[in-house]
N, C-alpha and C positions, 0 to 999 in steps of 0.2 A: 820659722823655727818651731820646733815642738814644744809644748808646755811641759808634757810629762817626759822625765828622763833627760831633759835638754834645758836650754835657757832660751827665754825670750829675748828680743833685741834690748828691751830696757834693763833686763838683769845683766846682760853683758855690758852695757853702758855703765851701770852702777858698779860692777866689778872692776871695770877699767879705772873708774874714778877712785875707788877705794885703793887700787894699786898705786896710782899716782900720789894719793894722799900719804900712803906708807912711804912711798919713795922720798917725798918731800920731808916727812918726819925723820927718816934716816940720814938724809943730806944735812938737815939741821941739827942733828944729833939730839932729837927730842923723842926718845924712845920711852914710852910709858906703857901701862896696862892696856889703855885703849889701842895704841899701835900693835901691840901683841895680839890682842883679841881680833883686831881688824885683819892681821896677817893670817891668823888661825882660820878665820871666816873665809878668806881668799882661798887658802890651801884647801879647805874642806869643799868648797864649791868647785874648784879645779878638779880635785879627785873625783867628785860626783860626775863632772862633764866627762872626764876620761873614761870612767867606767860606762856611762850611757853610750860614749861613742864606740868603745869596744864591743859592747852588746849589739849596737846597730850594724857594725861591720860583720859580726858573727852572723846576724840575721841575713845580711846580703850575700854571704858565702854559701848559704844553703842552696842545694841543687836538687832538682826533681829527677827521680830516676824512673819514674812511671813510663814516660815516653820511650825510653831507651829499650825496654822490654819489647815494645811493639816494633821498634826499628830493627832490633836483632832478629826477631821472629820473621818479619817481612824479608830481611836479607837472606835468612835461611830458606824461605820459600822461593825467593827469586833464584837463589843458587840451584836449589833442587830442580826448578823449572828449566833453568838453563842446561843442566846436565841432561835432563829428559829429552830436550829439544836437540841437543847435540848427538844424543844417542839414536834418536829417530832419523836425523839427517845422514848420519853414517849408514844406517840401515838402508835407506833409499838409495845411497850411492853405491853400496855393495851389490845390491840386487837391481841391476838397471833393467828396467822393463824394455820391451822391443817396441821402439817408437820410430816413426819416421824421422828423417833428419830435422824437419820444421818442428816437430813436437820435442825432440831431444833439445834443440836450442831453447825453446820455451822453457822447458823444465830446468835446464841449466841456469837460465836467467832468473827463474823463480827461486832456486836454491841460492843464487848469488845475492839476490835482494833479501832473502829470508835470513841469510847469515849475518848481514850487517847489523 
């Protein structure tokens, strides 16, 4: 456990003992200034712990956006490349060169594998 902003194991044990002592005092109807001071101390420490825990949770919720810019940019580049590739494939298909049947089959196989 953290020392700063949190409680060590010893502090938590001490706090539990104080809570038990306060409970015993209340059950035995022995409420004096010492009981009130102990209860105030417990409340203060619990509020400090709650504040530290909320701060820690807030720090864990932070997110980095630096990498997202790179991903968006690379996605745009990929989409642009994909459009260009499809445009070129369509151009090749529209203007069929005069090939022998063997080469036509090879070209068709190439385009089939390229489109995947």
